[in-house]
DOSETI-423534 format. One line per 10 residues: their letters; for each residue x, z, y of N, C-alpha, C, CB. Coordinates in steps of 0.02 Angstrom, whole numbers, plus 50000, padded with zeros to 5 digits. Last residue first. Glycine has a CB too. Layout:
BEGIN
A	X Z Y X Z Y X Z Y X Z Y ~ ...
end
This chain:
BEGIN
LAKALLGLFY	52063 47390 53228 52119 47422 53241 52099 47476 53326 52184 47353 53245 ~ 51962 47345 53200 51966 47397 53130 52032 47452 53160 51996 47341 53037 ~ 51933 47243 53275 51885 47299 53279 51905 47357 53252 51825 47285 53252 ~ 52037 47176 53240 52046 47203 53306 51977 47246 53306 52055 47142 53369 ~ 51984 47125 53119 52041 47152 53121 52040 47190 53184 52092 47105 53113 ~ 51866 47045 53152 51875 47080 53121 51932 47153 53122 51875 47040 53088 ~ 51924 46945 53217 51903 46987 53257 51880 47027 53218 51865 46968 53301 ~ 52031 46879 53124 52055 46903 53176 52015 46976 53227 52060 46838 53210 ~ 51912 46838 53050 51948 46881 53022 51988 46919 53091 51993 46841 52966 ~ 51870 46741 53153 51800 46788 53112 51866 46861 53090 51748 46726 53004
MVAYAPEYVI	51978 46652 53134 51958 46694 53206 51915 46742 53199 51926 46654 53260 ~ 51982 46594 53012 52024 46640 53038 52016 46688 53093 52067 46610 53050 ~ 51863 46543 53027 51867 46591 52967 51925 46631 53004 51886 46555 52882 ~ 51897 46450 53099 51841 46491 53122 51827 46544 53061 51772 46443 53140 ~ 51992 46358 53021 51996 46401 53101 51942 46455 53114 51983 46345 53169 ~ 51890 46304 52929 51942 46364 52915 51983 46391 52961 51986 46350 52870 ~ 51800 46234 53007 51770 46273 52980 51844 46336 52949 51717 46227 52926 ~ 51828 46117 53063 51852 46162 53095 51821 46231 53081 51850 46144 53157 ~ 51763 46005 52993 51848 46016 52968 51859 46072 53012 51913 45944 52985 ~ 51636 46015 53062 51651 46046 52969 51729 46054 52955 51620 45979 52897
PFLPTGQGIA	51614 46027 53216 51613 45984 53164 51636 46023 53080 51665 45923 53190 ~ 51497 46145 53264 51538 46095 53261 51575 46036 53207 51571 46123 53282 ~ 51400 46269 53298 51379 46200 53298 51429 46162 53321 51321 46186 53334 ~ 51420 46416 53171 51453 46354 53224 51424 46265 53237 51533 46344 53190 ~ 51297 46532 53155 51310 46448 53119 51352 46423 53181 51224 46386 53101 ~ 51366 46689 53161 51299 46637 53152 51321 46567 53137 51252 46631 53223 ~ 51434 46795 53137 51353 46814 53151 51314 46757 53162 51339 46859 53215 ~ 51542 46777 53153 51531 46775 53076 51460 46802 53072 51587 46822 53030 ~ 51568 46741 53297 51576 46681 53232 51551 46691 53176 51640 46665 53208 ~ 51590 46876 53345 51538 46830 53349 51520 46769 53315 51538 46814 53397
SYDNRVSAGV	51717 46910 53339 51689 46942 53287 51621 46896 53289 51682 47027 53296 ~ 51771 46804 53432 51792 46801 53375 51748 46829 53319 51848 46827 53377 ~ 51713 46869 53551 51698 46831 53515 51715 46799 53462 51691 46809 53537 ~ 51775 46995 53555 51717 47011 53523 51661 46915 53505 51675 47081 53591 ~ 51915 46969 53574 51888 47001 53517 51822 46983 53500 51891 47067 53523 ~ 51881 46911 53711 51907 46844 53649 51889 46887 53582 52015 46818 53649 ~ 51716 46956 53791 51794 46958 53780 51817 46911 53714 51819 47041 53767 ~ 51584 47014 53871 51642 46960 53828 51716 46973 53830 51640 46885 53857 ~ 51501 47175 53818 51553 47124 53878 51583 47071 53840 51625 47168 53919 ~ 51443 47334 53802 51448 47268 53799 51475 47212 53860 51389 47256 53781
VLMLDSEKSI	51495 47475 53723 51519 47438 53781 51494 47365 53758 51604 47447 53795 ~ 51429 47623 53672 51420 47551 53660 51444 47510 53736 51333 47538 53637 ~ 51459 47809 53604 51473 47729 53648 51474 47674 53632 51524 47718 53675 ~ 51369 47917 53542 51413 47859 53544 51414 47836 53594 51404 47813 53507 ~ 51331 48063 53453 51334 48055 53513 51386 47988 53505 51355 48123 53555 ~ 51202 48116 53348 51277 48093 53346 51276 48051 53427 51298 48031 53265 ~ 51081 48235 53280 51121 48172 53309 51173 48176 53313 51112 48150 53364 ~ 50959 48281 53159 51027 48285 53163 51038 48234 53224 51066 48268 53092 ~ 50819 48350 53086 50853 48319 53124 50924 48318 53157 50821 48320 53154 ~ 50678 48424 53045 50750 48430 53006 50796 48368 53036 50740 48421 52914
LPSATSNVYL	50563 48458 53130 50631 48497 53138 50689 48473 53089 50618 48576 53125 ~ 50482 48347 53088 50522 48328 53135 50592 48377 53149 50478 48323 53192 ~ 50473 48318 52915 50476 48354 52971 50511 48347 53006 50478 48401 52969 ~ 50494 48228 52821 50435 48264 52814 50429 48306 52872 50432 48302 52752 ~ 50591 48103 52858 50503 48105 52871 50458 48160 52855 50470 48054 52833 ~ 50716 48179 52932 50674 48186 52870 50602 48157 52904 50671 48276 52837 ~ 50817 48098 53054 50765 48131 53050 50731 48135 52982 50728 48109 53096 ~ 50946 48064 53146 50928 48034 53089 50878 48113 53090 50998 48008 53022 ~ 51001 47959 53317 50963 48000 53275 50949 48012 53194 50917 47988 53297 ~ 51127 47932 53413 51101 47901 53343 51064 47968 53323 51167 47872 53280
KINYVGPENE	51130 47891 53593 51123 47933 53548 51099 47912 53462 51078 47975 53583 ~ 51249 47809 53705 51182 47822 53642 51184 47866 53597 51167 47770 53597 ~ 51286 47742 53864 51297 47806 53811 51225 47820 53764 51316 47886 53863 ~ 51364 47585 53863 51283 47626 53848 51309 47695 53829 51226 47591 53772 ~ 51409 47469 53990 51418 47525 53954 51382 47580 53965 51474 47541 53956 ~ 51370 47294 53994 51388 47351 54045 51409 47412 53979 51306 47377 54108 ~ 51281 47144 53972 51339 47190 53993 51323 47251 54011 51374 47167 54044 ~ 51128 47127 53887 51161 47133 53958 51213 47186 53959 51109 47150 54015 ~ 51071 47139 53742 51081 47092 53777 51123 47087 53865 51018 47074 53771 ~ 51168 47234 53636 51126 47240 53696 51127 47189 53714 51138 47280 53745
YVPYQFRGTT	51136 47323 53451 51135 47260 53511 51124 47278 53581 51075 47208 53501 ~ 51169 47385 53295 51140 47392 53360 51150 47344 53405 51159 47446 53388 ~ 51126 47417 53123 51165 47378 53165 51122 47401 53232 51168 47291 53144 ~ 51229 47526 52994 51133 47521 53068 51160 47469 53097 51108 47601 53153 ~ 51230 47548 52845 51250 47506 52906 51192 47507 52957 51268 47429 52886 ~ 51267 47703 52765 51234 47659 52782 51244 47614 52838 51191 47681 52785 ~ 51283 47812 52623 51319 47783 52682 51272 47727 52683 51402 47764 52675 ~ 51268 47963 52567 51229 47897 52562 51275 47889 52637 51124 47896 52557 ~ 51306 48109 52439 51325 48062 52498 51307 47993 52505 51391 48059 52502 ~ 51182 48236 52356 51238 48149 52370 51242 48155 52423 51212 48063 52357
HHLAIVTQTN	51095 48297 52345 51155 48338 52324 51203 48288 52305 51143 48390 52265 ~ 50955 48188 52329 50988 48269 52344 51057 48295 52323 50944 48322 52308 ~ 50986 48054 52412 50973 48095 52346 51002 48156 52362 51004 48066 52276 ~ 50924 47967 52544 51001 47987 52496 50969 48045 52470 51089 48008 52542 ~ 50867 47839 52600 50855 47892 52555 50926 47905 52528 50799 47875 52499 ~ 50792 47772 52759 50845 47765 52699 50840 47839 52660 50933 47747 52730 ~ 50741 47664 52874 50722 47692 52844 50764 47708 52765 50669 47666 52852 ~ 50774 47621 53036 50792 47600 52976 50774 47670 52933 50870 47571 52975 ~ 50703 47554 53192 50728 47593 53149 50751 47569 53080 50688 47636 53144 ~ 50715 47482 53356 50743 47476 53297 50739 47546 53250 50812 47454 53311
NWAPIGGLSI	50699 47506 53509 50652 47527 53440 50668 47520 53394 50600 47504 53425 ~ 50751 47497 53655 50789 47489 53593 50727 47542 53555 50885 47518 53596 ~ 50734 47472 53793 50686 47438 53758 50706 47444 53672 50685 47358 53788 ~ 50897 47521 53826 50826 47500 53872 50806 47458 53800 50837 47440 53967 ~ 50974 47635 53744 50981 47588 53753 50916 47540 53771 51016 47579 53710 ~ 50955 47771 53712 51013 47766 53771 51023 47677 53780 51101 47812 53738 ~ 50946 47812 53542 50922 47805 53605 50971 47802 53661 50879 47855 53616 ~ 50889 47755 53344 50947 47745 53421 50905 47765 53485 50978 47649 53438 ~ 50872 47821 53209 50855 47782 53261 50896 47782 53306 50803 47794 53285 ~ 50836 47822 53033 50888 47820 53063 50855 47807 53144 50937 47764 53027
VFPTDSVGTN	50758 47946 52914 50748 47878 52972 50799 47900 53017 50664 47868 53019 ~ 50750 47980 52766 50767 47995 52809 50751 47939 52866 50823 48015 52795 ~ 50640 48041 52606 50674 47981 52668 50698 48022 52731 50605 47916 52703 ~ 50680 48143 52488 50640 48139 52547 50673 48104 52582 50622 48195 52579 ~ 50713 48234 52375 50734 48172 52402 50694 48144 52452 50742 48126 52354 ~ 50769 48422 52405 50737 48348 52410 50765 48289 52423 50697 48344 52452 ~ 50878 48489 52407 50846 48471 52320 50814 48456 52328 50828 48504 52265 ~ 51040 48498 52510 50959 48525 52493 50947 48486 52422 50888 48497 52563 ~ 51123 48398 52552 51141 48469 52524 51103 48500 52508 51169 48508 52556 ~ 51164 48246 52600 51108 48264 52581 51128 48350 52541 51076 48196 52531
NITVSIQDPQ	51265 48169 52710 51262 48214 52645 51199 48274 52629 51333 48255 52648 ~ 51253 48018 52744 51210 48072 52759 51245 48101 52685 51114 48055 52771 ~ 51336 47913 52895 51350 47935 52841 51313 48002 52829 51417 47937 52837 ~ 51325 47744 52975 51296 47824 52943 51303 47849 52869 51217 47828 52949 ~ 51435 47655 53041 51412 47676 52995 51414 47740 52991 51431 47651 52954 ~ 51353 47526 53143 51369 47604 53161 51347 47624 53084 51315 47648 53236 ~ 51410 47374 53199 51380 47385 53150 51381 47473 53165 51415 47349 53084 ~ 51340 47247 53322 51395 47294 53299 51355 47341 53247 51431 47340 53365 ~ 51291 47099 53355 51271 47158 53354 51338 47174 53330 51207 47177 53316 ~ 51260 47025 53528 51305 47015 53479 51306 47094 53427 51381 46992 53520
GPGANLVSPS	51205 47017 53667 51168 47007 53614 51217 46997 53541 51124 46944 53634 ~ 51365 47029 53723 51297 47036 53747 51268 46978 53708 51286 47033 53830 ~ 51486 47091 53602 51458 47037 53671 51394 47052 53679 51461 46948 53661 ~ 51544 47259 53594 51505 47202 53555 51491 47157 53636 51416 47238 53500 ~ 51620 47418 53536 51631 47339 53573 51578 47300 53534 51718 47298 53561 ~ 51584 47580 53521 51581 47517 53481 51597 47461 53550 51496 47505 53433 ~ 51655 47729 53485 51642 47677 53535 51650 47620 53487 51693 47674 53603 ~ 51667 47797 53369 51603 47846 53426 51623 47775 53478 51632 47965 53472 ~ 51609 47696 53208 51641 47725 53256 51614 47771 53320 51671 47677 53276 ~ 51502 47828 53130 51576 47795 53173 51563 47734 53160 51660 47814 53148
ASLKFVNPTV	51448 47992 53097 51421 47911 53102 51502 47881 53160 51309 47904 53158 ~ 51363 48110 52986 51423 48065 53036 51408 48015 53047 51489 48050 53014 ~ 51273 48257 52950 51286 48188 52980 51350 48177 53022 51229 48170 53024 ~ 51203 48342 52815 51261 48344 52858 51259 48261 52873 51337 48377 52819 ~ 51057 48437 52774 51105 48362 52763 51156 48386 52819 51060 48269 52784 ~ 50983 48560 52811 50971 48518 52738 51016 48446 52739 50879 48496 52729 ~ 50922 48633 52900 50993 48627 52883 51007 48613 52807 51027 48692 52903 ~ 50806 48725 52900 50814 48645 52933 50864 48623 52919 50813 48632 53003 ~ 50754 48807 52770 50799 48797 52822 50784 48707 52847 50886 48817 52789 ~ 50718 48909 52633 50693 48855 52694 50732 48861 52738 50626 48863 52727
NIEVTFTKSG	50751 48923 52472 50789 48947 52542 50760 48881 52592 50893 48951 52534 ~ 50717 48994 52328 50720 48925 52350 50719 48951 52424 50656 48869 52323 ~ 50687 49061 52126 50706 49042 52209 50726 48983 52260 50753 49070 52220 ~ 50586 49049 52015 50602 49000 52053 50622 49028 52127 50546 48951 52052 ~ 50573 49123 51843 50578 49133 51924 50602 49085 51962 50617 49184 51944 ~ 50504 49086 51709 50541 49105 51727 50537 49099 51816 50584 49081 51688 ~ 50397 49101 51538 50398 49095 51615 50467 49107 51656 50349 49147 51642 ~ 50350 49007 51419 50415 49015 51436 50406 49029 51522 50462 48946 51410 ~ 50247 49012 51282 50263 48980 51345 50320 49035 51352 50199 48972 51409 ~ 50244 48979 51096 50222 49014 51143 50218 48967 51221 50268 49077 51142
LRSYNGLNVA	50287 48921 50977 50341 48935 51040 50310 48971 51102 50372 48861 51071 ~ 50225 48873 50885 50241 48932 50873 50288 48963 50934 50273 48931 50807 ~ 50163 48742 50901 50237 48754 50884 50271 48820 50886 50275 48717 50925 ~ 50056 48774 50963 50043 48725 50902 50112 48735 50868 50025 48637 50924 ~ 50004 48860 51072 50058 48873 51025 50066 48839 50965 50057 48933 51007 ~ 49909 48744 51143 49882 48784 51091 49933 48828 51052 49847 48740 51045 ~ 50064 48670 51203 49986 48693 51226 49981 48707 51152 49921 48630 51268 ~ 50174 48774 51276 50164 48749 51216 50121 48742 51207 50179 48768 51177 ~ 50253 48771 51436 50189 48788 51422 50207 48737 51310 50113 48740 51510 ~ 50346 48835 51555 50347 48790 51497 50303 48813 51458 50408 48781 51463
TLNFSYPGYT	50308 48890 51726 50283 48913 51643 50282 48849 51602 50196 48948 51636 ~ 50378 48966 51874 50367 48912 51836 50377 48941 51759 50417 48851 51859 ~ 50344 49054 52020 50351 49050 51942 50340 48986 51930 50304 49092 51899 ~ 50437 49075 52186 50373 49074 52128 50387 49067 52052 50324 49012 52142 ~ 50496 49118 52341 50509 49124 52266 50450 49088 52233 50514 49204 52240 ~ 50603 49115 52492 50537 49120 52434 50555 49106 52374 50477 49071 52443 ~ 50706 49133 52623 50681 49141 52549 50629 49150 52525 50699 49178 52521 ~ 50679 49047 52787 50716 49114 52736 50704 49102 52663 50679 49197 52752 ~ 50574 49009 52910 50653 48998 52870 50663 49075 52836 50732 48977 52937 ~ 50398 48975 52865 50440 49020 52920 50519 49023 52867 50393 49120 52941
AAPAVTIATS	50307 48819 52875 50360 48878 52826 50413 48910 52878 50415 48833 52752 ~ 50235 48707 52907 50248 48783 52966 50275 48836 52917 50162 48824 53009 ~ 50224 48649 52784 50254 48601 52864 50305 48677 52913 50145 48562 52938 ~ 50255 48714 52648 50214 48707 52685 50250 48695 52774 50169 48768 52668 ~ 50331 48601 52516 50325 48647 52539 50284 48645 52624 50390 48670 52529 ~ 50297 48529 52359 50281 48537 52442 50279 48600 52472 50215 48510 52462 ~ 50356 48509 52211 50328 48570 52235 50339 48530 52331 50387 48660 52202 ~ 50299 48457 52069 50323 48427 52118 50296 48476 52158 50308 48356 52128 ~ 50386 48454 51895 50325 48470 51923 50361 48476 52009 50283 48549 51882 ~ 50414 48357 51750 50423 48361 51834 50370 48387 51850 50432 48295 51878
LAQNNLSSNQ	50474 48320 51578 50403 48361 51632 50438 48380 51707 50366 48456 51590 ~ 50524 48234 51498 50542 48244 51557 50487 48262 51574 50572 48198 51591 ~ 50452 48148 51377 50518 48183 51366 50524 48233 51426 50583 48129 51363 ~ 50283 48217 51403 50331 48174 51417 50408 48205 51398 50321 48157 51491 ~ 50159 48314 51379 50190 48278 51332 50229 48209 51347 50143 48268 51287 ~ 50079 48270 51550 50087 48297 51477 50105 48262 51434 50039 48321 51449 ~ 50143 48289 51701 50091 48277 51645 50113 48291 51602 50066 48223 51631 ~ 50177 48449 51802 50188 48404 51780 50124 48375 51721 50252 48417 51763 ~ 50087 48491 51950 50107 48498 51885 50112 48433 51862 50064 48539 51845 ~ 50106 48503 52116 50073 48451 52061 50116 48480 51997 50087 48354 52079
AIWGAPLDSA	50088 48616 52241 50118 48603 52182 50073 48542 52157 50121 48667 52135 ~ 50114 48664 52402 50067 48624 52349 50097 48619 52311 50038 48565 52357 ~ 50107 48814 52521 50144 48769 52472 50101 48738 52423 50197 48806 52434 ~ 50019 48922 52574 50019 48839 52609 50044 48783 52560 50074 48832 52680 ~ 50109 49063 52521 50030 49018 52571 50056 48963 52591 49994 49056 52654 ~ 50190 49024 52394 50179 49043 52449 50137 49002 52474 50228 49051 52481 ~ 50118 49011 52212 50154 48991 52270 50157 49023 52336 50135 48937 52282 ~ 50102 49076 52085 50116 49096 52128 50159 49076 52174 50121 49133 52114 ~ 50160 48928 51966 50100 48973 51985 50133 49027 52052 50071 49024 51905 ~ 50157 48750 51867 50177 48815 51934 50140 48866 51952 50181 48791 52003
DLRNWGQNFT	50216 48709 51723 50154 48749 51772 50193 48774 51825 50109 48819 51736 ~ 50242 48585 51608 50272 48621 51657 50221 48647 51717 50325 48577 51683 ~ 50200 48543 51432 50184 48542 51511 50216 48581 51547 50122 48555 51530 ~ 50246 48548 51321 50200 48500 51337 50193 48487 51401 50145 48513 51316 ~ 50396 48593 51228 50344 48587 51279 50327 48534 51307 50355 48619 51324 ~ 50436 48524 51111 50407 48585 51112 50384 48597 51164 50440 48630 51097 ~ 50474 48390 51059 50406 48396 51095 50376 48473 51111 50354 48359 51047 ~ 50548 48415 50968 50576 48368 51036 50521 48365 51061 50611 48291 51030 ~ 50630 48561 50928 50559 48544 50925 50564 48485 50970 50505 48602 50950 ~ 50735 48610 50789 50737 48585 50866 50644 48547 50858 50825 48508 50887
FNTSNRTVSS	50779 48769 50725 50739 48705 50714 50730 48682 50797 50656 48722 50667 ~ 50831 48897 50724 50876 48837 50752 50854 48790 50751 50930 48821 50727 ~ 50761 49002 50705 50794 48961 50651 50824 48909 50653 50763 48946 50613 ~ 50682 49012 50830 50747 49049 50807 50796 49034 50756 50731 49103 50788 ~ 50674 48846 50889 50643 48912 50868 50705 48955 50854 50591 48906 50801 ~ 50715 48750 51041 50721 48770 50968 50686 48844 50965 50804 48772 50941 ~ 50663 48594 51147 50661 48663 51125 50674 48679 51041 50589 48688 51146 ~ 50627 48460 51244 50670 48491 51185 50678 48549 51196 50733 48467 51172 ~ 50580 48409 51379 50531 48425 51317 50559 48465 51261 50507 48360 51283 ~ 50669 48488 51505 50655 48440 51471 50614 48465 51416 50709 48407 51455
ITVFFTQGPG	50600 48486 51676 50638 48507 51623 50633 48457 51577 50620 48570 51597 ~ 50617 48464 51850 50628 48442 51809 50650 48490 51738 50664 48401 51836 ~ 50576 48486 52006 50585 48532 51946 50573 48495 51891 50540 48593 51943 ~ 50576 48403 52162 50544 48423 52113 50571 48445 52051 50509 48383 52103 ~ 50510 48425 52316 50550 48442 52274 50535 48432 52219 50564 48490 52278 ~ 50459 48381 52480 50428 48391 52416 50505 48396 52397 50370 48330 52379 ~ 50465 48481 52669 50496 48444 52596 50473 48447 52531 50556 48463 52581 ~ 50394 48555 52749 50387 48494 52738 50387 48464 52658 50435 48470 52778 ~ 50583 48636 52781 50484 48638 52772 50475 48579 52779 50428 48679 52831 ~ 50700 48596 52644 50672 48599 52722 50593 48603 52748 50696 48533 52753
VNGLAVTGNG	50789 48697 52556 50736 48643 52556 50710 48659 52627 50675 48648 52491 ~ 50926 48750 52446 50893 48725 52515 50833 48672 52525 50945 48694 52552 ~ 50927 48836 52277 50958 48813 52335 50912 48800 52409 50988 48749 52312 ~ 50893 48899 52164 50895 48804 52182 50927 48777 52235 50825 48769 52199 ~ 50896 49010 52062 50894 48978 52125 50940 48919 52131 50909 49025 52177 ~ 50801 49085 51946 50856 49011 51937 50858 49011 52033 50804 48907 51880 ~ 50794 49235 51823 50801 49167 51902 50815 49133 51918 50816 49158 51946 ~ 50736 49233 51669 50765 49261 51722 50748 49217 51794 50840 49266 51705 ~ 50688 49283 51529 50630 49254 51581 50658 49284 51640 50543 49278 51568 ~ 50809 49165 51446 50765 49229 51454 50720 49204 51518 50814 49309 51469
TVTYNFPSTI	50875 49049 51436 50863 49052 51385 50815 49152 51393 50942 49029 51339 ~ 50878 48890 51526 50841 48949 51533 50843 48985 51470 50774 48937 51554 ~ 51015 48807 51594 50979 48821 51541 50962 48899 51548 51017 48801 51479 ~ 51029 48656 51711 51029 48736 51697 50998 48753 51634 50990 48778 51751 ~ 51071 48551 51818 51059 48543 51759 51069 48621 51753 51101 48489 51719 ~ 50954 48498 51950 51039 48519 51944 51013 48543 51861 51082 48602 52016 ~ 50839 48496 52003 50885 48460 52037 50960 48480 52007 50876 48474 52115 ~ 50841 48428 51817 50842 48408 51883 50808 48473 51941 50797 48336 51883 ~ 50829 48493 51706 50876 48424 51706 50898 48413 51782 50830 48349 51677 ~ 50835 48639 51612 50821 48623 51686 50864 48553 51665 50852 48685 51759
NVYSANVVAA	50769 48691 51454 50838 48647 51488 50816 48624 51531 50877 48591 51454 ~ 50724 48835 51407 50721 48792 51432 50754 48752 51465 50696 48799 51446 ~ 50705 48911 51222 50732 48916 51286 50699 48852 51322 50816 48918 51286 ~ 50659 49025 51100 50662 48961 51128 50708 48975 51205 50578 48930 51137 ~ 50685 49149 51061 50743 49128 51040 50731 49062 51065 50761 49137 50966 ~ 50579 49235 51081 50626 49241 51121 50679 49204 51103 50640 49300 51129 ~ 50479 49163 50956 50461 49146 51038 50536 49178 51110 50364 49205 51055 ~ 50546 49202 50850 50544 49141 50878 50528 49131 50964 50493 49108 50837 ~ 50521 49362 50887 50599 49324 50877 50608 49252 50889 50624 49328 50803 ~ 50382 49361 50860 50426 49381 50925 50479 49339 50947 50459 49443 50916
LLIFSIIPLA	50382 49312 50743 50356 49287 50792 50395 49292 50865 50296 49314 50789 ~ 50442 49446 50680 50462 49383 50670 50454 49306 50733 50422 49374 50606 ~ 50352 49545 50708 50423 49544 50723 50466 49464 50728 50454 49589 50664 ~ 50230 49507 50661 50245 49515 50747 50306 49521 50762 50215 49575 50784 ~ 50276 49514 50524 50238 49455 50562 50270 49454 50631 50153 49466 50568 ~ 50295 49650 50522 50346 49610 50520 50323 49541 50541 50375 49613 50456 ~ 50164 49677 50538 50209 49711 50572 50274 49671 50580 50219 49773 50541 ~ 50094 49648 50406 50068 49615 50496 50136 49636 50537 49978 49670 50545 ~ 50172 49722 50343 50149 49632 50326 50145 49618 50407 50050 49610 50273 ~ 50137 49843 50311 50191 49839 50352 50204 49762 50363 50251 49877 50321
MINRM	50058 49852 50232 50007 49890 50309 50082 49852 50342 49986 50019 50324 ~ 50100 49827 50104 50057 49765 50140 50039 49798 50190 49992 49730 50104 ~ 50181 49922 50081 50209 49861 50101 50167 49818 50129 50237 49830 50052 ~ 50095 50024 50077 50150 50034 50123 50170 49971 50152 50208 50065 50090 ~ 50056 49989 49941 49999 49990 50014 50041 49998 50053 49937 50047 50029
end
């Protein structure tokens, strides 16, 4: 009789061991394996930005049996006020939950819970809940632009090299724009993925000769609070160097026999700009 009474207790202990042996393998925004009900610090995100937490569906039990579809869904709970979550779809190999920060979120640390679910406890894995910590700040990227002084002929474009180092966890696009040139309204939308550096060429030109103090702006599409700027100068005027460089921007209306000379002149123009 004593052995029979012990069976439910033994079964409960074995089931608890199976549940506790499961893990959650986070694959984005970085690789990390959750083995207990611990806390994962994701890093920085801007107000209004959306970021994703992605896990693998693969896990195993206490006997090291691997379930390729052990986790069927990833759910968010206990979100801060004004935040929005879109839970993952069902039964994918990669389960992604999207979290959108409240646009008016006060800067500072926040936390919420994510739960990897084995639907219906079909694989006897139960569920695994862990806490996510993240810091809200507008300082989620670094900006550099070069050259600091651009030289171009009237109506001839020059290129600003824009480098965006996205130090946050969001892949929200950025908008490059420019101020300081009359009637200038050209913008360029780019994506620098989280924890990566993106390099982009932004063309600028002006038809009237002169010296223009310009500002390059980079803003997140999520919020005007996520913004940086860089001071540059555009010098517009006719010169041999600018004329040589302009050859590469269009088609010369001269006999084809002169094309080798055009190529040399264009190369000299590029070389002069680099010096």
